Backbone bond lengths (Angstrom), bond angles and torsions (degrees), N, CA, C in turn:
res aa  C-N    CA-C-N  psi(-1)  N-CA   C-N-CA  omega(-1)  CA-C   N-CA-C  phi
1 M - - - 1.434 - - 1.517 109.24 -
2 S 1.302 116.12 146.72 1.452 120.68 -176.87 1.547 112.75 -159.71
3 V 1.301 114.02 170.47 1.464 122.20 173.19 1.554 104.27 -118.37
4 I 1.307 116.12 131.44 1.486 122.21 179.70 1.512 109.77 -100.57
5 A 1.329 118.03 130.29 1.450 121.99 173.57 1.518 107.92 -111.13
6 A 1.332 117.97 117.35 1.470 121.02 174.18 1.545 105.96 -83.51
7 Y 1.315 115.25 101.32 1.481 122.96 -167.55 1.528 111.17 -101.43
8 T 1.330 113.96 136.51 1.436 122.89 168.28 1.514 107.27 -132.80
9 P 1.345 120.27 149.00 1.440 121.98 -176.06 1.548 111.70 -81.33
10 D 1.293 116.75 58.09 1.468 123.37 177.14 1.500 108.62 -147.07
11 K 1.333 117.74 -177.59 1.446 120.25 -175.96 1.516 113.42 -64.45
12 Y 1.337 117.52 -27.91 1.446 120.56 177.15 1.499 112.84 -70.82
13 G 1.305 116.39 -44.32 1.446 123.40 177.22 1.506 112.60 -66.21
14 R 1.332 116.71 -38.68 1.449 119.67 -179.98 1.538 110.03 -68.47
15 A 1.355 116.80 -35.66 1.452 120.16 176.13 1.531 110.54 -63.80
16 A 1.307 116.91 -43.16 1.445 121.48 177.69 1.534 110.79 -63.04
17 L 1.329 117.75 -43.84 1.428 122.30 -179.99 1.551 112.11 -63.77
18 D 1.301 115.88 -43.90 1.475 120.89 179.41 1.530 111.14 -59.90
19 H 1.337 116.44 -46.67 1.441 121.23 -179.05 1.530 110.69 -67.14
20 A 1.306 116.60 -41.03 1.477 122.27 179.21 1.530 110.08 -63.25
21 A 1.332 117.05 -44.96 1.440 121.55 179.31 1.523 111.02 -60.83
22 D 1.324 116.16 -41.89 1.484 120.01 178.25 1.550 109.62 -63.71
23 A 1.331 115.60 -43.13 1.467 118.72 179.56 1.503 112.46 -64.20
24 A 1.303 117.33 -42.47 1.465 121.78 177.91 1.512 111.13 -64.14
25 R 1.297 116.60 -41.74 1.451 121.70 177.84 1.525 111.78 -62.11
26 T 1.328 114.82 -44.68 1.483 120.17 -178.69 1.544 109.87 -67.39
27 A 1.302 117.69 -37.66 1.468 121.36 -177.90 1.545 111.36 -85.28
28 G 1.304 117.59 -10.05 1.457 119.73 -177.90 1.547 112.06 65.34
29 T 1.337 115.82 38.50 1.449 119.17 -173.98 1.535 109.97 -126.68
30 R 1.302 116.70 174.20 1.436 123.75 -178.64 1.530 113.04 -72.52
31 L 1.318 116.29 143.16 1.467 121.55 174.22 1.523 108.93 -105.32
32 V 1.303 116.78 123.42 1.470 121.50 177.26 1.518 108.42 -110.30
33 I 1.323 116.69 118.13 1.470 122.95 -179.78 1.535 106.49 -96.21
34 V 1.359 116.24 122.17 1.447 121.23 177.74 1.521 107.70 -111.61
35 N 1.308 116.59 118.55 1.479 123.41 174.46 1.523 106.08 -131.34
36 A 1.300 116.27 112.15 1.453 121.17 -174.06 1.557 111.66 -132.53
37 T 1.272 113.92 161.34 1.463 121.20 174.96 1.522 109.54 -141.25
38 R 1.315 116.26 154.80 1.456 119.15 174.90 1.522 110.98 -81.30
39 G 1.305 116.06 -16.78 1.455 119.83 179.30 1.518 114.51 69.64
40 D 1.328 116.49 24.78 1.459 120.07 -176.12 1.521 112.90 -101.37
41 S 1.339 117.27 11.11 1.453 120.67 174.98 1.521 107.92 -141.90
42 Y 1.346 114.20 157.14 1.470 118.71 -179.51 1.500 112.93 -62.59
43 V 1.329 116.09 -36.84 1.426 120.85 -179.10 1.538 109.38 -129.74
44 D 1.325 117.68 122.29 1.444 122.28 175.52 1.504 107.44 -116.65
45 T 1.309 117.94 102.09 1.456 122.39 -174.73 1.538 111.81 -65.24
46 R 1.325 118.41 -16.51 1.442 119.96 178.16 1.557 113.64 -91.44
47 F 1.333 116.79 0.41 1.455 122.05 176.12 1.523 107.70 -102.10
48 A 1.335 114.54 117.00 1.433 120.87 -176.57 1.530 110.11 -74.23
49 G 1.336 114.49 150.54 1.463 120.10 173.85 1.514 110.23 -71.29
50 D 1.309 116.06 155.92 1.471 120.33 178.81 1.498 113.22 -53.94
51 D 1.327 117.53 -43.26 1.476 123.36 -179.31 1.535 110.31 -59.61
52 E 1.325 115.59 -44.09 1.476 120.13 -178.49 1.518 111.68 -65.63
53 V 1.314 116.92 -43.67 1.471 120.77 -179.97 1.523 110.31 -65.12
54 T 1.338 117.35 -40.33 1.433 119.95 179.22 1.536 109.84 -66.33
55 A 1.332 117.94 -41.37 1.470 120.93 179.33 1.514 111.11 -63.18
56 V 1.328 117.30 -42.53 1.490 119.85 179.04 1.520 110.20 -64.21
57 A 1.307 117.72 -45.61 1.457 120.05 179.77 1.534 113.02 -63.51
58 E 1.325 116.28 -40.63 1.468 119.67 178.21 1.524 112.01 -66.64
59 R 1.338 116.83 -38.80 1.474 119.76 177.70 1.534 111.06 -62.01
60 L 1.309 116.06 -46.05 1.452 119.65 -179.40 1.542 114.08 -69.64
61 T 1.328 114.27 -35.84 1.480 118.68 173.45 1.523 110.03 -63.79
62 G 1.304 117.31 -38.65 1.442 121.27 178.07 1.528 112.72 -67.06
63 E 1.315 116.47 -19.93 1.446 121.53 176.86 1.532 110.85 -89.24
64 G 1.349 116.25 4.75 1.447 121.27 174.01 1.528 114.29 95.74
65 L 1.287 119.52 8.09 1.458 122.12 179.06 1.527 111.59 -86.71
66 D 1.282 117.58 144.53 1.471 123.71 167.67 1.530 106.81 -82.90
67 V 1.309 116.86 110.23 1.477 123.06 -172.09 1.508 111.90 -116.64
68 A 1.321 115.59 134.34 1.492 120.89 170.09 1.527 106.47 -124.97
69 V 1.319 115.13 149.90 1.490 120.97 -178.44 1.507 109.46 -124.12
70 R 1.311 114.88 135.52 1.471 121.88 170.79 1.521 106.15 -120.08
71 H 1.301 114.80 106.85 1.489 122.67 -172.98 1.510 106.60 -125.02
72 D 1.352 118.49 88.94 1.441 120.91 -167.45 1.506 112.97 -136.15
73 V 1.350 113.77 162.57 1.436 122.95 168.24 1.533 104.56 -96.97
74 V 1.352 115.66 123.11 1.433 121.89 -171.72 1.560 109.65 -134.57
75 P 1.347 117.09 159.47 1.463 118.76 176.72 1.536 114.29 -67.51
76 D 1.367 114.96 -33.12 1.449 120.95 -177.24 1.519 110.96 -145.60
77 I 1.325 116.30 122.90 1.459 120.82 -174.23 1.536 112.62 -66.87
78 A 1.332 115.59 -43.76 1.489 117.40 179.41 1.518 110.25 -62.56
79 D 1.324 118.11 -39.08 1.479 120.71 176.69 1.504 110.92 -61.53
80 A 1.315 117.36 -37.11 1.483 120.35 179.27 1.517 110.68 -63.91
81 V 1.337 117.03 -42.63 1.478 119.85 179.66 1.511 109.16 -66.39
82 L 1.341 116.97 -43.77 1.460 121.87 -178.57 1.540 111.44 -65.21
83 A 1.334 115.93 -39.22 1.467 119.55 178.52 1.529 110.61 -64.77
84 A 1.350 115.81 -41.79 1.471 118.96 177.06 1.493 111.77 -59.84
85 A 1.336 116.13 -41.87 1.470 120.73 179.40 1.535 110.21 -62.65
86 E 1.302 118.01 -44.28 1.452 120.36 177.53 1.514 112.59 -63.23
87 E 1.336 117.18 -48.25 1.446 122.07 -175.09 1.521 112.47 -68.52
88 E 1.327 116.67 -32.57 1.445 122.59 -176.65 1.558 112.04 -95.12
89 Q 1.309 115.85 4.03 1.486 121.71 -176.97 1.531 109.56 49.08
90 A 1.298 115.20 56.81 1.483 121.09 -175.89 1.508 111.01 -65.29
91 T 1.342 114.19 143.34 1.441 120.64 172.56 1.534 110.89 -99.00
92 L 1.383 115.10 -13.74 1.456 120.15 -178.95 1.499 107.91 -160.64
93 I 1.337 115.74 142.08 1.488 123.37 170.19 1.535 106.22 -117.57
94 V 1.326 117.11 134.37 1.444 121.31 179.09 1.545 107.28 -117.42
95 V 1.319 114.54 125.28 1.483 121.22 178.55 1.514 109.56 -125.05
96 G 1.336 114.86 142.81 1.456 119.19 170.99 1.484 111.13 -85.95
97 V 1.320 120.45 139.99 1.458 121.72 -178.69 1.546 109.20 -118.75
98 R 1.288 113.35 148.50 1.453 121.98 178.93 1.511 108.06 -127.47
99 H 1.320 115.60 154.24 1.479 119.17 177.63 1.499 108.26 -75.40
100 R 1.350 114.72 136.62 1.452 121.93 174.77 1.491 108.67 -130.87
101 T 1.334 115.24 150.81 1.448 120.89 177.84 1.504 108.97 -76.02
102 P 1.309 117.29 160.33 1.489 119.35 176.67 1.527 112.50 -56.52
103 V 1.300 117.46 -38.27 1.469 120.84 178.51 1.561 109.63 -66.26
104 G 1.305 115.07 -42.26 1.484 120.22 176.30 1.522 111.43 -58.27
105 K 1.317 116.13 -40.48 1.468 120.87 -179.93 1.518 110.03 -65.31
106 L 1.321 116.46 -40.33 1.450 121.95 -177.93 1.512 111.38 -68.35
107 L 1.332 116.17 -46.98 1.459 120.93 -172.58 1.515 114.84 -81.16
108 L 1.353 115.41 -39.03 1.426 118.42 -169.79 1.535 114.86 -101.42
109 G 1.319 117.59 -14.55 1.439 117.27 -174.76 1.505 110.86 72.01
110 S 1.311 118.67 -175.51 1.440 120.83 178.23 1.525 110.06 -153.51
111 V 1.344 114.72 122.74 1.461 120.01 175.75 1.511 109.36 -59.05
112 A 1.340 116.15 -48.38 1.496 120.03 -179.08 1.517 111.68 -56.65
113 Q 1.332 116.37 -44.37 1.466 119.96 -177.24 1.532 110.95 -64.19
114 R 1.327 116.57 -42.15 1.443 120.09 179.28 1.548 110.56 -65.12
115 V 1.314 116.47 -41.08 1.443 120.12 179.74 1.528 110.28 -64.60
116 I 1.331 116.00 -45.36 1.479 120.56 179.21 1.540 110.86 -57.79
117 L 1.302 116.08 -43.98 1.467 121.29 -174.20 1.527 113.55 -77.69
118 D 1.358 118.24 -29.46 1.439 121.49 -170.76 1.539 114.45 -111.55
119 A 1.307 117.49 -1.62 1.460 120.67 -174.81 1.526 113.68 -66.86
120 P 1.336 115.75 145.28 1.459 120.32 177.84 1.509 113.87 -83.48
121 C 1.328 117.25 2.05 1.467 123.26 -177.23 1.513 108.90 -146.82
122 P 1.326 118.64 173.32 1.460 118.61 176.01 1.502 113.54 -60.55
123 V 1.337 115.07 149.63 1.451 123.38 179.16 1.518 109.73 -121.86
124 L 1.291 116.78 129.14 1.451 121.68 174.84 1.538 108.04 -104.82
125 A 1.352 115.30 116.72 1.478 121.18 177.79 1.505 106.90 -98.61
126 V 1.321 117.14 124.29 1.445 121.12 -175.23 1.536 109.95 -123.69
127 K 1.328 114.77 154.18 1.462 122.99 172.90 1.511 108.38 -114.83
128 P 1.301 116.64 149.90 1.470 119.27 176.47 1.507 111.07 -69.15
129 D 1.337 117.79 155.23 1.439 121.53 176.68 1.516 108.43 -66.10
130 Q 1.308 116.31 146.97 1.473 120.33 179.74 1.476 106.94 -76.99
């Protein structure tokens, strides 16, 4: 059993990670941090550097959590989050959500939307504090 955090190195990903860590702590279960990229651009601001992912994992481990990290280049980010949920028998997935325009929704799709619709377990969608 585990809690999955769909992590990005921004305020949305940090909100997801904070809520997921709290949920894992409360449930006494493993926290799995998923940070992935498709690798189809030179710079993906939603893909954390190795140093940042290591620091986040070490901080949470130091707080007493059992932490696993999936930091990969994948064909589809939503599929990577969903696969982690299946493999880790997740009881919860936490995703950060951001406002998108109707055109943005049409053209770009949404990792959070796909995860919410296709997840094998409950999904908590969170926004960062203002």
